[in-house]
N, C-alpha and C positions, 0 to 999 in steps of 0.2 A: 131722697131715698136713703134709708138707714143703711149704714155700711154692714157688710156681711161679717159674721163673727171672726175675730182675729185668728182663731185657730184653724178655721177653714182655709184661710189664706196660706198659712204655713203648710197645711196639708197639700194644697194645690201646688205650691212651689216645689215641695219635696217630691210629690208623686210624679209630676210631669218631668222634672229633672231626672229622677231615678229611672223612669220608664225609658227616656231617651238614652240615658247612660247605659242601661242594661242592654238596649238594642245595639248601640254603636261603640260603647266604651270598652276599655281593656279589662281583663281579669286582674284581681278578684272583683266580682261584679259590684259589690256594695261597699267596698272599703274606700272611704273618702280620703284622698290626699289633700294636702293644704291647698294646692292649686284648684282641685275639683270643688272643695268646699267654698273657696273664694268665688268661683264662678257661680255656684249655687246661690251664694249670698247676693251677688249682683242681680240675679233673676228674681230672687225673693224680694229684694228691696223695690224693684220695679213693680212687682205685683202689689206690694203693700201700698205704694204711692198711687196705684190705679184704683184702689178700693177704699182707702182711708184718707181723711183730711189731716194733713200734717200742719203743725204750728209753723207759720212763716213769720218769724220775728228775729231780727238780727241779734238783739241783746240776749234773748232767752236761749237761742241755739248756740250762740258763742259761749254763754255761761256754762251750759251743761257739757259742751264738748271740751272746753278748757278745763273744767273740773274733772271730767272723766279722764282726759289725757294726763292731767297731773297725777291722778290716782294710779293710772296704768304704769307709771314709772316704777312702781313697786313690784311689778310682775317679773318673775324670774324667766319666764318664757312668754313670748308674744307672737303666736302663730299668725295673727292678722292685725293690721292697724284697726283700732277701735273707733267706731263712729256712733254717735248717740242722736236719737230722734224723739220728738214729742208728738204724740198722736192726740188729736182733739176728741177724746172719748172719756166720759165720766165713769171710768171703771178703775178698780184697784188692781192694776196689772202692770207688769214690766217683764220683759224676757229678752234673752240673748238669742237672736236668730243666727243662721249659719253665716260664717265668714266675718264674724266680729261686729255685726250690726246689732246694736242694743236699743230697744224701744221702750219708752215710758208713756203710759197713758196719763193724760192731764189730771184725771181723777186721783191718781196716786200721788202726784206732786202736790195737789191740794191737801191731801191728808198728812203730809209731812209737817212736823213742827219746827224742824231745824235742819241745818246742813248735814249733820252727822247721820240723820235718818236717810237722806238722799244718798249719802256716801255708802251707807250700809248696803243698800240695794244695788248700787253700781258695783261695789266690790264683790258682792255675791255673784252677780251676773258675769263679772270679769273672771271669777273663779271657774265658772262653767266653761267660758271660752278658753281660758288658759289650759284647762284639763281636757278640752275637746270632748266633752261628754256627749254632745249631740252626735258627733262623728262616731264615737265608740258604740253608742246605742245602735246605730244603723249597721255598723260593721259586725257586731255580734249576731245580728239577725240576717246575715247575708245569704243564708240558705233558704230563707222564707220566700215564697212566691210573691211577686210584686203586688198582686191584688190583695193578698192577705196582709202584707206589710202596710199597704195604703190604708186598709180598714183599721188596723191596730193603731197606726199613727193618728188617724182621725179620731178614734175613740179616746185615746190618751189626751190629745191636745184639745179636743172640744170639751170632753168631760161632761159631768152632769147627766141629765136625762137622755141626751142624744147618744151617749156612749154605747149603751147596751145594744142598740139597733145596729151599730157599726162593728162591734167586736163580736163576731159570731164564729161558731165552730170550735171544736176541742183544740185544734192546733193553735188557733188564735188565742184562746183562753190560756193555753199552756205557756205561750211565749210572750204574753203581754208584758210581764215584768221586765223582760229583757230590753224593751224599748222605752220604758218609763224611766225617768230619773230615779235611780235607786236610793236607798237610805245612805249607801256609801257615797254616791254622787253628791247628795245634799251635805253629808258630813264633810266631804272634801271641800266643797264650795264654801261652807261655813268656815272651815279652818283657813282656807286661803283668804277669805274675806277678812277674818280676824287679823291675819298677818298684814294684809294690805292696809287696813285701817290703822294698825299700830304704826306702821312705817310712815303713814301720812299724818300722824298725830291727831287722828279723829278718835272719837269716843266709841269703842266697840260695844258699849252697852246699848247703843242705838239699834244693834241687830235684834236684840230681844224686844225693844220698844216697837219696832216695826212689825214683828211677828204678832205681838199683842194687838196691834191695830187691826191686822187681818182677822184675827180670831174674834175680836170685838164686833167687827162688821158681820162676821158669820153668825154670831150669836143674836145680833139685832135683826138680821134678815136671814133666818135659817133656811128659807127656800132657795136662796141664791147666794152660794158661797162666792167670795171674791175669786176671780179667775186665777190670781196668783197662787192661791192655795190648791187649785186643781192641777197646776203644772209644777208646783214646788211644794209637795206634801210636807206637813210639819207634824210634830207630835211631842209627847213628853220626853222621849229620848233625845230629840234634837234640842229641845229647850234645856235639858239637863247638861248636854254637851257644851252648849253656849255658856251656861252658868259656870261650869267647870273651868272653861278657858278664861272667864272673867275674873275668877278668884285670884289668879296670880298676876293680873294685869296692873301695871304701874303707869300712871298718866305721864305724858311728856312734861318735862320740866318747863319747857317754853314752847309755845305754839308758833310754828313757822309763819312768816309774814304772808306767804301765799294763802295758807289756810285762813288766817285772820281776814284777808281780803275777800275770800270766798264766803266766809261767814257774814261779813258786812253786806255783801251783795245778795245773799240768799233771800231775804225778805222781799227785795225788789224783783228778783227773779220769779218768786212765787206770785207776787202781785201782778206781774205781766201775764203769767200763765193763766191766772184766775180771770183777769179782765178780758182776755182774748179767747178763752176756751169755755168758761161756764156760761149758761144762759144769762143774758144781761141782768134780769131782775134778781136772780140769785146772787150774782157777783156783786151787784149794787148793795143788796141787803147785807152781805158779809162785810164789805168795806165799811159801810156805815156803822155796823156793830163794832168793828175794830176801832173806829174813830170815837165811839162813845167810851170805849175803854182807854184810849190814848188819843186825844184830840190832835196831838202834834205829830202823829206817826206819818213820816214823809212817804213811806212806801204805800200806805193806804190812800193818801191824797194822789200819789202818782197813779195808782190803780184806777181810781175814779176818773182821773184826767184821761187816761188811755181809753177807758170804757166809754166815757161821754164823747170823746173824739171819734171813736169808731161808729157811734150812733149819730154823728153829725151835730151834736149839741156842743158847739165850739165855745160858747160863752161860759158854760158850766165847766167844760174841760180846762179852759185857761184859768179859771178861778181856782180849781184844785191844784193845777200844776204850779201856780204862783205860791200857793200855800206849801206845797212840797218843797219848792225852791227856798222858801223862807225857813222851813224847818231844817233843811239840809243844803246849805248854800254851796255852790261850786261843784255840785255832783253832776258830771257830764250827762248821764242818762236823762235826768230831769230837765236840764237846760235844752238838750236836744229835742226831747218830746215837746217842750214848750214852743221851741222855734218851729217845729214841724206843724204843730197845731195852728199857730199864727199863719203859717203858709197856707194850710188848707182852708183857713177861715178868710183868706184874702187880705190879711193884714201884712202886706209884703215888707213894709219898712220896719215894722216891729219884729218880723221874722228875721230880717237882716241883722238888726241890732242884737237879738238874742243869740243867733247862730254865730256871729262874729265873736261874741263873748264865749260861746262854747268852744270855738276854734282856738281861742287864746288859752283855754284850759287843756284841751286835747287836740293839739295841732295835727296829729297823725290820723285822727278819726275820719275815715273816708265817707261815712254816712253824713257827718256834719258838713264836710266839704261839698258833697253832692247837693244837700239841701240848701246850702248857701249859694251854690251856683244857680239853683232854681229861683231863689229869692232875687238875686241880681238880674236874672233874665226877666222876671215879672216886673222888675222896676225899670226895665229898658237898658240896663247896663250889660249889653251883650258881650262886649270884649272882656270884661272881668269874668263873666260866666264862662266864656270860652277858655280863658286861661286856666281856670280851675278844672274844667272838664277835660282839657287836653292832658293835664297832669294825671288825672284819674285814669284816663285812657292808657297812658304810658305805663301805669302801674297795674293795668289789667283789672281795675276795680269796676264792679257794677256794669259789666260790659255792654249789655243791650241798652240799659237805661241811659248810660253815658252817650252812646252813639246816637240814640234818638234825640236827646237834648242838644247834642252838637249839631245835628242836622237842622233843628229848629233855629238855634242861635246864629249859625252861619247864614241861614236863609233870611233871617231878619236883618242882617247886615248887608244883604245883597251879594254875598259871596257864594254864588250858586254852585260852582264846581265843588267846593268843599261841602256844601249842604247835601248835594246829591251823592257825593262820595260816602259821607257818613251814613246817609240813609241806605245806600247800597250795602255797606258793611252790616248795618242793623238787620236788614232783611236776609242777608246771607247767613248771619248767626241764627236767625229763626228758621232757616231752611226754606224760605219762600223765594224760590229761584226766579220766578217771573218778575216779582217786584224788585229783587236785587238787580236783575238784568236791566230793567227799565231805568233805575237810578244810576247804574254804572254808565249806561249809554248817554244819559243826560249829563253826567259829570264829564265825560270825554268831550262832549260838545262844548261845554263851558270852560274846558281846560286847555284850549288850543294853544295858548301862549305860555303854558306851564309844563315843560317836558318832564320835570321831576314828578309832578302830580299824575301826569298821564302814565308814567311808568308804574306808579303805585296802583293806579286803577286797573291797568292791564294785568298786573300781578295778582290782585285780589279777585278779579273777575275771570280768571283763567277757567275755561270750561263752561262759562256762563254766556259769553258773548258769541254771537254767530255772525 
C-alpha cells in the first residue's frame, strides 16, 4: 500500500496533539514551550514510522547523523538534540519536524552531487529548528479556532491542488500567511545556513546549486512541483540574497580533516541509499552507467554488490564487492559488506577470513564483531562466538540480536540454563511476556547448582514469574 502524503502525517500529528493540549494543557493555549514541542516531536516521529518506510542501514544512518551532528556544533542555540532520518520515497523533499527531527527523502539524496549540497539542506533545516519557526508560526495563530488552524496547516503543508479544498473561509484566507514559512523565515534560515556552512568549511555556493535543482525539476515536470518548493518557497529575492552573501565569501584556507572524511564517504553513502531505496532495475542501470564513465569506481561496485545481495544474487554481489575492494583496499565498509555477503551465501569460512581482516582494520566496529560471531557459530566454534557476543552484550550493542544468538550458541554447547536465560532476556526486550516467563522458568530449572545465575534470573524475571 502506498504511504500517505508526508504532509498529511505532519497535519495529523499537529492536529491531534494541539487538540489534546487545548483541552487539557495550560494557557497560553497554542504557545509551544521547548518541552511541549519535544513531546510533540516524539509523537510525530512515532506517526511517521507507522506510515513510512525508513531506511534501516547502519552505515547510511550513522553517516547522516554524524554529519548532521558535526554541522550542529555551529549552532549558537540548540533547543533540541537533532536527529536525522532517511525515508524511502523517490521525492525531492526534506523538512524539519517538531522537536529537532529532520527527515530526508531518498529521492533528494539521489539528486545531490556532493557533500556540500547535502550540507546545504541540513544547515537550512537546522536554521528553522534553531529559530523555532514552526513553534512561532503556531504561537502567532493562537487565537484561531482549532478546526480552522488544522485546515490551514493541512492546506499549507499538503500544497498543490488539495490545498484550496482545505483552506476555506475569509478568516482562513486572511491568516494563512501567518502559518506559512514567511519570506523572513526563509531569509533567516538561509542566513543561518550560510553561517553554519562557513563555520564547517563547506561551500555555501551549494545552497544555490540545490535551489536550481528544485527549479529544474519543476520546469521539467510542471504539473508536479517538488514538495520542498511547496513548504520552502523560493523566488528571485531569495536567490539574490544568497548571491549577495556569496560575494564576500572567502573559502577556508584548509579543509578540516572531519569534512575531508565526510567528503570521501559521501559517494559510498549515496551508493548505499540508491541501492536500498530505488527500484532495483533503476538503481542497477544507474550504477552500470556510472561504471561506464569510471570502471574503477569503488562506490559503484559497492552499490551493485549491495543491490545484488539484497536480491539474493550472491555470486554477482561478491564479484562486485571484490572489485570494490580491489579499487579501494582496506576500506572497512566494503570488507564488512563482503564478509556479510559470504555469510548470507553460506560461505562461512570465507566470511570468517574476510571479517577477521575487517576486525583487524576496525577493531571497535560492533557490526563486524557481530557478523564474525555468527560466522564462528555457523562453523561450530560456539565458544569463540559466545566470547564475542558476551562482550557486545556488556557494551549494550545490538541488544535483541545478541541475546538471541547467545541463546542459540549456549544451547548448542548444552549450557541450557544460560541458553534459556538469554532467550528470556530476548523475549522480555520484545515485550512478549509469556515467552519470557517460559524461558526464565526453564532457566531456573537448569540453574539449580548456580546460585549466582539464579539471582540474575529472579532479578530479570521480577513480575513475570508466578
